[in-house]
KOLGU-4560 file (N, C-alpha, C; in nm, 3 decimals, padded with zeros to 5 digits):
<recs>
<n_xx: -01.168 n_yy: -01.643 n_zz: 00.058 ca_xx: -01.220 ca_yy: -01.697 ca_zz: -00.066 c_xx: -01.316 c_yy: -01.811 c_zz: -00.036 mol: A seq: 1 type: MET>
<n_xx: -01.404 n_yy: -01.831 n_zz: -00.129 ca_xx: -01.504 ca_yy: -01.936 ca_zz: -00.116 c_xx: -01.473 c_yy: -02.045 c_zz: -00.218 mol: A seq: 2 type: LYS>
<n_xx: -01.479 n_yy: -02.169 n_zz: -00.177 ca_xx: -01.460 ca_yy: -02.282 ca_zz: -00.267 c_xx: -01.595 c_yy: -02.319 c_zz: -00.326 mol: A seq: 3 type: THR>
<n_xx: -01.597 n_yy: -02.337 n_zz: -00.459 ca_xx: -01.722 ca_yy: -02.375 ca_zz: -00.527 c_xx: -01.697 c_yy: -02.501 c_zz: -00.610 mol: A seq: 4 type: ILE>
<n_xx: -01.804 n_yy: -02.563 n_zz: -00.652 ca_xx: -01.796 ca_yy: -02.678 ca_zz: -00.741 c_xx: -01.866 c_yy: -02.638 c_zz: -00.870 mol: A seq: 5 type: GLN>
<n_xx: -01.808 n_yy: -02.677 n_zz: -00.983 ca_xx: -01.871 ca_yy: -02.645 ca_zz: -01.111 c_xx: -01.855 c_yy: -02.760 c_zz: -01.208 mol: A seq: 6 type: MET>
<n_xx: -01.938 n_yy: -02.760 n_zz: -01.309 ca_xx: -01.933 ca_yy: -02.861 ca_zz: -01.414 c_xx: -01.878 c_yy: -02.794 c_zz: -01.540 mol: A seq: 7 type: THR>
<n_xx: -01.787 n_yy: -02.864 n_zz: -01.608 ca_xx: -01.723 ca_yy: -02.806 ca_zz: -01.727 c_xx: -01.698 c_yy: -02.919 c_zz: -01.827 mol: A seq: 8 type: ILE>
<n_xx: -01.714 n_yy: -02.891 n_zz: -01.955 ca_xx: -01.686 ca_yy: -02.989 ca_zz: -02.060 c_xx: -01.539 c_yy: -03.031 c_zz: -02.053 mol: A seq: 9 type: ASP>
<n_xx: -01.515 n_yy: -03.157 n_zz: -02.080 ca_xx: -01.378 ca_yy: -03.209 ca_zz: -02.073 c_xx: -01.286 c_yy: -03.138 c_zz: -02.172 mol: A seq: 10 type: GLU>
<n_xx: -01.337 n_yy: -03.108 n_zz: -02.291 ca_xx: -01.253 ca_yy: -03.041 ca_zz: -02.391 c_xx: -01.217 c_yy: -02.898 c_zz: -02.347 mol: A seq: 11 type: SER>
<n_xx: -01.313 n_yy: -02.830 n_zz: -02.284 ca_xx: -01.285 ca_yy: -02.696 ca_zz: -02.234 c_xx: -01.185 c_yy: -02.702 c_zz: -02.119 mol: A seq: 12 type: LEU>
<n_xx: -01.200 n_yy: -02.800 n_zz: -02.033 ca_xx: -01.106 ca_yy: -02.817 ca_zz: -01.922 c_xx: -00.965 c_yy: -02.845 c_zz: -01.974 mol: A seq: 13 type: LEU>
<n_xx: -00.956 n_yy: -02.922 n_zz: -02.080 ca_xx: -00.824 ca_yy: -02.951 ca_zz: -02.140 c_xx: -00.761 c_yy: -02.823 c_zz: -02.192 mol: A seq: 14 type: ALA>
<n_xx: -00.842 n_yy: -02.736 n_zz: -02.254 ca_xx: -00.791 ca_yy: -02.607 ca_zz: -02.302 c_xx: -00.745 c_yy: -02.519 c_zz: -02.185 mol: A seq: 15 type: GLU>
<n_xx: -00.825 n_yy: -02.519 n_zz: -02.079 ca_xx: -00.788 ca_yy: -02.443 ca_zz: -01.959 c_xx: -00.656 c_yy: -02.495 c_zz: -01.904 mol: A seq: 16 type: VAL>
<n_xx: -00.642 n_yy: -02.626 n_zz: -01.896 ca_xx: -00.518 ca_yy: -02.684 ca_zz: -01.844 c_xx: -00.398 c_yy: -02.648 c_zz: -01.930 mol: A seq: 17 type: ASP>
<n_xx: -00.415 n_yy: -02.648 n_zz: -02.062 ca_xx: -00.304 ca_yy: -02.608 ca_zz: -02.151 c_xx: -00.268 c_yy: -02.462 c_zz: -02.127 mol: A seq: 18 type: ARG>
<n_xx: -00.370 n_yy: -02.377 n_zz: -02.116 ca_xx: -00.345 ca_yy: -02.234 ca_zz: -02.094 c_xx: -00.278 c_yy: -02.210 c_zz: -01.959 mol: A seq: 19 type: ALA>
<n_xx: -00.322 n_yy: -02.281 n_zz: -01.857 ca_xx: -00.262 ca_yy: -02.260 ca_zz: -01.724 c_xx: -00.116 c_yy: -02.303 c_zz: -01.723 mol: A seq: 20 type: THR>
<n_xx: -00.083 n_yy: -02.407 n_zz: -01.798 ca_xx: 00.058 ca_yy: -02.448 ca_zz: -01.807 c_xx: 00.140 c_yy: -02.342 c_zz: -01.878 mol: A seq: 21 type: GLN>
<n_xx: 00.087 n_yy: -02.290 n_zz: -01.990 ca_xx: 00.158 ca_yy: -02.186 ca_zz: -02.065 c_xx: 00.177 c_yy: -02.060 c_zz: -01.981 mol: A seq: 22 type: GLU>
<n_xx: 00.076 n_yy: -02.028 n_zz: -01.901 ca_xx: 00.080 ca_yy: -01.905 ca_zz: -01.820 c_xx: 00.141 c_yy: -01.927 c_zz: -01.682 mol: A seq: 23 type: LEU>
<n_xx: 00.176 n_yy: -02.052 n_zz: -01.654 ca_xx: 00.233 ca_yy: -02.086 ca_zz: -01.524 c_xx: 00.144 c_yy: -02.037 c_zz: -01.409 mol: A seq: 24 type: ASN>
<n_xx: 00.018 n_yy: -02.076 n_zz: -01.416 ca_xx: -00.079 ca_yy: -02.038 ca_zz: -01.314 c_xx: -00.164 c_yy: -02.159 c_zz: -01.278 mol: A seq: 25 type: THR>
<n_xx: -00.261 n_yy: -02.139 n_zz: -01.194 ca_xx: -00.349 ca_yy: -02.249 ca_zz: -01.153 c_xx: -00.483 c_yy: -02.238 c_zz: -01.224 mol: A seq: 26 type: THR>
<n_xx: -00.558 n_yy: -02.347 n_zz: -01.222 ca_xx: -00.693 ca_yy: -02.344 ca_zz: -01.278 c_xx: -00.775 c_yy: -02.236 c_zz: -01.209 mol: A seq: 27 type: ARG>
<n_xx: -00.769 n_yy: -02.234 n_zz: -01.077 ca_xx: -00.851 ca_yy: -02.139 ca_zz: -01.001 c_xx: -00.817 c_yy: -01.995 c_zz: -01.038 mol: A seq: 28 type: SER>
<n_xx: -00.688 n_yy: -01.963 n_zz: -01.044 ca_xx: -00.648 ca_yy: -01.827 ca_zz: -01.079 c_xx: -00.692 c_yy: -01.792 c_zz: -01.221 mol: A seq: 29 type: ALA>
<n_xx: -00.676 n_yy: -01.888 n_zz: -01.312 ca_xx: -00.716 ca_yy: -01.865 ca_zz: -01.451 c_xx: -00.866 c_yy: -01.840 c_zz: -01.461 mol: A seq: 30 type: PHE>
<n_xx: -00.944 n_yy: -01.924 n_zz: -01.393 ca_xx: -01.089 ca_yy: -01.910 ca_zz: -01.400 c_xx: -01.135 c_yy: -01.781 c_zz: -01.331 mol: A seq: 31 type: ILE>
<n_xx: -01.072 n_yy: -01.746 n_zz: -01.218 ca_xx: -01.105 ca_yy: -01.617 ca_zz: -01.154 c_xx: -01.081 c_yy: -01.501 c_zz: -01.250 mol: A seq: 32 type: ARG>
<n_xx: -00.967 n_yy: -01.504 n_zz: -01.318 ca_xx: -00.934 ca_yy: -01.399 ca_zz: -01.414 c_xx: -01.034 c_yy: -01.395 c_zz: -01.529 mol: A seq: 33 type: SER>
<n_xx: -01.073 n_yy: -01.512 n_zz: -01.579 ca_xx: -01.170 ca_yy: -01.520 ca_zz: -01.687 c_xx: -01.306 c_yy: -01.465 c_zz: -01.643 mol: A seq: 34 type: ALA>
<n_xx: -01.345 n_yy: -01.497 n_zz: -01.520 ca_xx: -01.472 ca_yy: -01.446 ca_zz: -01.468 c_xx: -01.468 c_yy: -01.294 c_zz: -01.450 mol: A seq: 35 type: LEU>
<n_xx: -01.356 n_yy: -01.243 n_zz: -01.400 ca_xx: -01.342 ca_yy: -01.098 ca_zz: -01.385 c_xx: -01.353 c_yy: -01.029 c_zz: -01.520 mol: A seq: 36 type: GLN>
<n_xx: -01.287 n_yy: -01.085 n_zz: -01.622 ca_xx: -01.294 ca_yy: -01.030 ca_zz: -01.757 c_xx: -01.436 c_yy: -01.036 c_zz: -01.812 mol: A seq: 37 type: LEU>
<n_xx: -01.505 n_yy: -01.146 n_zz: -01.790 ca_xx: -01.643 ca_yy: -01.159 ca_zz: -01.837 c_xx: -01.734 c_yy: -01.059 c_zz: -01.768 mol: A seq: 38 type: ALA>
<n_xx: -01.714 n_yy: -01.039 n_zz: -01.637 ca_xx: -01.795 ca_yy: -00.941 ca_zz: -01.564 c_xx: -01.766 c_yy: -00.799 c_zz: -01.613 mol: A seq: 39 type: LEU>
<n_xx: -01.640 n_yy: -00.770 n_zz: -01.643 ca_xx: -01.604 ca_yy: -00.637 ca_zz: -01.695 c_xx: -01.669 c_yy: -00.614 c_zz: -01.831 mol: A seq: 40 type: ARG>
<n_xx: -01.664 n_yy: -00.715 n_zz: -01.917 ca_xx: -01.729 ca_yy: -00.704 ca_zz: -02.049 c_xx: -01.880 c_yy: -00.686 c_zz: -02.035 mol: A seq: 41 type: ARG>
<n_xx: -01.938 n_yy: -00.756 n_zz: -01.940 ca_xx: -02.082 ca_yy: -00.742 ca_zz: -01.915 c_xx: -02.115 c_yy: -00.600 c_zz: -01.871 mol: A seq: 42 type: HIS>
<n_xx: -02.034 n_yy: -00.545 n_zz: -01.780 ca_xx: -02.056 ca_yy: -00.408 ca_zz: -01.734 c_xx: -02.044 c_yy: -00.308 c_zz: -01.849 mol: A seq: 43 type: LEU>
<n_xx: -01.941 n_yy: -00.324 n_zz: -01.931 ca_xx: -01.922 ca_yy: -00.234 ca_zz: -02.045 c_xx: -02.041 c_yy: -00.242 c_zz: -02.141 mol: A seq: 44 type: ILE>
<n_xx: -02.087 n_yy: -00.363 n_zz: -02.171 ca_xx: -02.202 ca_yy: -00.380 ca_zz: -02.260 c_xx: -02.326 c_yy: -00.314 c_zz: -02.199 mol: A seq: 45 type: ALA>
<n_xx: -02.343 n_yy: -00.330 n_zz: -02.068 ca_xx: -02.458 ca_yy: -00.269 ca_zz: -02.000 c_xx: -02.451 c_yy: -00.117 c_zz: -02.007 mol: A seq: 46 type: LYS>
<n_xx: -02.333 n_yy: -00.060 n_zz: -01.983 ca_xx: -02.317 ca_yy: 00.086 ca_zz: -01.990 c_xx: -02.335 c_yy: 00.138 c_zz: -02.132 mol: A seq: 47 type: LEU>
<n_xx: -02.284 n_yy: 00.063 n_zz: -02.230 ca_xx: -02.304 ca_yy: 00.104 ca_zz: -02.371 c_xx: -02.452 c_yy: 00.101 c_zz: -02.408 mol: A seq: 48 type: GLU>
<n_xx: -02.524 n_yy: 00.002 n_zz: -02.358 ca_xx: -02.667 ca_yy: -00.006 ca_zz: -02.384 c_xx: -02.740 c_yy: 00.112 c_zz: -02.319 mol: A seq: 49 type: ASP>
<n_xx: -02.703 n_yy: 00.146 n_zz: -02.196 ca_xx: -02.764 ca_yy: 00.261 ca_zz: -02.130 c_xx: -02.735 c_yy: 00.390 c_zz: -02.208 mol: A seq: 50 type: GLN>
<n_xx: -02.613 n_yy: 00.402 n_zz: -02.257 ca_xx: -02.574 ca_yy: 00.519 ca_zz: -02.337 c_xx: -02.660 c_yy: 00.528 c_zz: -02.463 mol: A seq: 51 type: HIS>
<n_xx: -02.674 n_yy: 00.415 n_zz: -02.533 ca_xx: -02.755 ca_yy: 00.414 ca_zz: -02.655 c_xx: -02.901 c_yy: 00.446 c_zz: -02.625 mol: A seq: 52 type: ALA>
<n_xx: -02.954 n_yy: 00.391 n_zz: -02.515 ca_xx: -03.093 ca_yy: 00.421 ca_zz: -02.478 c_xx: -03.111 c_yy: 00.569 c_zz: -02.446 mol: A seq: 53 type: GLN>
<n_xx: -03.011 n_yy: 00.627 n_zz: -02.381 ca_xx: -03.018 ca_yy: 00.769 ca_zz: -02.349 c_xx: -03.024 c_yy: 00.855 c_zz: -02.475 mol: A seq: 54 type: GLY>
<n_xx: -02.940 n_yy: 00.823 n_zz: -02.573 ca_xx: -02.942 ca_yy: 00.899 ca_zz: -02.698 c_xx: -03.068 c_yy: 00.869 c_zz: -02.779 mol: A seq: 55 type: TYR>
<n_xx: -03.124 n_yy: 00.750 n_zz: -02.764 ca_xx: -03.250 ca_yy: 00.719 ca_zz: -02.833 c_xx: -03.364 c_yy: 00.802 c_zz: -02.774 mol: A seq: 56 type: ALA>
<n_xx: -03.362 n_yy: 00.818 n_zz: -02.640 ca_xx: -03.466 ca_yy: 00.898 ca_zz: -02.574 c_xx: -03.448 c_yy: 01.047 c_zz: -02.599 mol: A seq: 57 type: ARG>
<n_xx: -03.322 n_yy: 01.092 n_zz: -02.604 ca_xx: -03.294 ca_yy: 01.233 ca_zz: -02.620 c_xx: -03.182 c_yy: 01.250 c_zz: -02.724 mol: A seq: 58 type: LEU>
<n_xx: -03.218 n_yy: 01.242 n_zz: -02.852 ca_xx: -03.116 ca_yy: 01.249 ca_zz: -02.957 c_xx: -03.046 c_yy: 01.385 c_zz: -02.959 mol: A seq: 59 type: PRO>
<n_xx: -02.929 n_yy: 01.386 n_zz: -03.016 ca_xx: -02.853 ca_yy: 01.510 ca_zz: -03.032 c_xx: -02.926 c_yy: 01.600 c_zz: -03.131 mol: A seq: 60 type: ILE>
<n_xx: -02.939 n_yy: 01.727 n_zz: -03.095 ca_xx: -02.997 ca_yy: 01.825 ca_zz: -03.188 c_xx: -02.893 c_yy: 01.857 c_zz: -03.295 mol: A seq: 61 type: ARG>
<n_xx: -02.936 n_yy: 01.887 n_zz: -03.417 ca_xx: -02.840 ca_yy: 01.916 ca_zz: -03.524 c_xx: -02.740 c_yy: 02.026 c_zz: -03.490 mol: A seq: 62 type: PRO>
<n_xx: -02.781 n_yy: 02.127 n_zz: -03.413 ca_xx: -02.690 ca_yy: 02.239 ca_zz: -03.382 c_xx: -02.630 c_yy: 02.231 c_zz: -03.241 mol: A seq: 63 type: ASP>
<n_xx: -02.646 n_yy: 02.120 n_zz: -03.175 ca_xx: -02.609 ca_yy: 02.108 ca_zz: -03.034 c_xx: -02.461 c_yy: 02.134 c_zz: -03.006 mol: A seq: 64 type: GLU>
<n_xx: -02.375 n_yy: 02.095 n_zz: -03.095 ca_xx: -02.232 ca_yy: 02.110 ca_zz: -03.071 c_xx: -02.165 c_yy: 02.212 c_zz: -03.162 mol: A seq: 65 type: PHE>
<n_xx: -02.243 n_yy: 02.294 n_zz: -03.229 ca_xx: -02.186 ca_yy: 02.393 ca_zz: -03.320 c_xx: -02.092 c_yy: 02.490 c_zz: -03.249 mol: A seq: 66 type: ASP>
<n_xx: -02.116 n_yy: 02.520 n_zz: -03.125 ca_xx: -02.031 ca_yy: 02.613 ca_zz: -03.051 c_xx: -01.891 c_yy: 02.560 c_zz: -03.029 mol: A seq: 67 type: GLY>
<n_xx: -01.870 n_yy: 02.432 n_zz: -03.054 ca_xx: -01.739 ca_yy: 02.372 ca_zz: -03.033 c_xx: -01.656 c_yy: 02.363 c_zz: -03.162 mol: A seq: 68 type: TRP>
<n_xx: -01.707 n_yy: 02.411 n_zz: -03.273 ca_xx: -01.637 ca_yy: 02.399 ca_zz: -03.399 c_xx: -01.497 c_yy: 02.460 c_zz: -03.393 mol: A seq: 69 type: ASP>
<n_xx: -01.486 n_yy: 02.578 n_zz: -03.334 ca_xx: -01.355 ca_yy: 02.644 ca_zz: -03.327 c_xx: -01.258 c_yy: 02.569 c_zz: -03.234 mol: A seq: 70 type: ASP>
<n_xx: -01.311 n_yy: 02.494 n_zz: -03.140 ca_xx: -01.226 ca_yy: 02.420 ca_zz: -03.045 c_xx: -01.167 c_yy: 02.295 c_zz: -03.108 mol: A seq: 71 type: GLU>
<n_xx: -01.212 n_yy: 02.258 n_zz: -03.226 ca_xx: -01.166 ca_yy: 02.135 ca_zz: -03.290 c_xx: -01.049 c_yy: 02.158 c_zz: -03.384 mol: A seq: 72 type: GLN>
<n_xx: -00.981 n_yy: 02.268 n_zz: -03.370 ca_xx: -00.863 ca_yy: 02.294 ca_zz: -03.453 c_xx: -00.750 c_yy: 02.204 c_zz: -03.407 mol: A seq: 73 type: ALA>
<n_xx: -00.702 n_yy: 02.121 n_zz: -03.494 ca_xx: -00.597 ca_yy: 02.024 ca_zz: -03.458 c_xx: -00.458 c_yy: 02.074 c_zz: -03.499 mol: A seq: 74 type: TRP>
<n_xx: -00.449 n_yy: 02.198 n_zz: -03.541 ca_xx: -00.320 ca_yy: 02.250 ca_zz: -03.581 c_xx: -00.274 c_yy: 02.206 c_zz: -03.718 mol: A seq: 75 type: GLY>
<n_xx: -00.366 n_yy: 02.149 n_zz: -03.794 ca_xx: -00.332 ca_yy: 02.103 ca_zz: -03.929 c_xx: -00.361 c_yy: 02.215 c_zz: -04.027 mol: A seq: 76 type: LEU>
<n_xx: -00.282 n_yy: 02.224 n_zz: -04.132 ca_xx: -00.306 ca_yy: 02.332 ca_zz: -04.232 c_xx: -00.436 c_yy: 02.317 c_zz: -04.306 mol: A seq: 77 type: PRO>
</recs>
């Protein structure tokens, strides 16, 4: 692991300290977890954007999925 230095608002640090006490963890572990979550959210947003751009470039044709109509039977009357 690499040690880094960062600047953080005192009020945010106080919230982090309260959360780390409740979770019985350290600041470093908490911040690592928060960064991992932020990176995961960033990746998901990026993939969703790519998905939307793909459909914008090549929209679904009105009849594109008609062949699947019979496969959508959910067993309901």
